[in-house]
N, C-alpha and C positions, 0 to 999 in steps of 0.2 A: 578615477577609481568610481565605480557606482556603487552607491549605497541606498539600500531599501530599508522603507520604514513601515514596520507591519504594526498593526494594531488590533489586538486579538477583541473580535466583539462579541463573541459568544463562545462557550465551551460547555458541552452538556455528555454525559455517558449515555453510551447507546447499548450496552452490553453486548457488543459485537454483533450484534443481528442487523439486517437488513431492514427490516419492518421496524424497528426501536430507531434506526438512524435516520427513516422516511420520515417518521413521525419528530424527531428532533430537529431535522432540517426544514419541516413546514413551520414548527415554530419560530426558527430563526428567522426565515423569510418574511414571516409575519410583522418580526421587530427590528429589520435591517432593511432599510431602502437599497443598500447599495453593498453587496458582496462581490469581492476580486477572488477569494481563492478559498476552498476547504480543503485541509489537511485531515486526513483520517489515519486512524491507527491501521485499519483493514479493509482490505479490497470491498468486502461486503458491505462495509460502513460507505465506503464513497459510492456505490450502487444506489444504496438508499438515498444519498445526497444528491446524486443524479437522477433518480426518479421524480424526488421533491422539486427541484428546479425546472426540471421537463413540464412537469404539471403546472408550475407557476410561469412557462415560459419565460425563466431567466436563466437558462444555462448556457446561453451564447457569451461566450467572451470571459467566463468563471473556469480558472484554474483550480483543478480537482486532482487531488493526489491520492493514491491508495498505499498500501503496505502489504505485501506478500508476494506478488510475481505470479499471480494465478493466471490460467489462462483464460479465463472470463475478462481479468484486468487487461491482459494484452489485446483482447477482441474489442475491448471497450476504448482503448487507446487507439485502436487502428481506426475504428469507426470516427474517432475524433471527440469522443463525450468523455472520457477520462485523461487528464492533460498527461500524468506521469504515475508509475507505479516504483517504490523502492522494493528492492526483492530482499527476502529473507525466507527460508523454508524451514518450518517446523521439523519437517524430517533430518534437515541439517543440524538444527539445534540439539535435537536427541542423539544424532550419530556423534557431535563433540561432545556432547555431555556424557556420553558413554565411553568415549576414547578418555575423557579426562577421568572417569571413575575407575577403569581399567589401570590408568596409571597410579592412581591413588593406592589401588589395593595391593598393587605390587610391589609399594614403598618408594613409587618414583616422584620427584618434584615435579609439580605443575604450576604453570604462572597463575598469578592471582587473579589476572584478567585474560580472559582469552575473547580474543575480538575476531566476530565473524564479518568477513568482507563481504557487500553487497553491490549492487548497482541500481542506477537509476535507468529507465525504461520509458523512453520517450517515442514519440512517432518517427523520428529520425533512425532508432536501432530497434523498434520491436519487431521488426523483421525477422531480426536475428535469433530472438528469444523465443518468437514462433516454431521457427526451424528448430530450435534446440528442444522444445517439447514436443514437438511433432516426430523428432528422432531419438529420443529417449521414451516417448509412451508416456510422458508424467505429464501432472495436473499443476504443478509448481515450478519456476525457475529454481533449478538448483544453483546453490551460491558458493559451493564447493565443487572444486574439479576433481 
């Protein structure tokens, strides 16, 4: 069985903006000689990290993940910049939230925890998701069918 040992060497808020993520990643690069992976909570943050790593000529070999499943993230994966993207859709969150609210208003019982399923998009399956976006005319991969 493979076991991975991860050491978190830095974590800083970015306010979910690409510009802030760029600055944060530039600071991390200055303080870290070796960066193996960058996990981000949003695709735009990943793009800021990618930009900083490109500027420092340190992008090659770094695993970079985003969250969201945006069309831009899929194109970045296809180009080999972002390694993977975890899907979630704010539209789907809103839909599920409204469905649960409607049930509560009707007096129906709702589960304490509502789990939204997502996927991991990588170079191996990105074309499938690109096709999904193109056929639906959307900018985020849907997590619900």
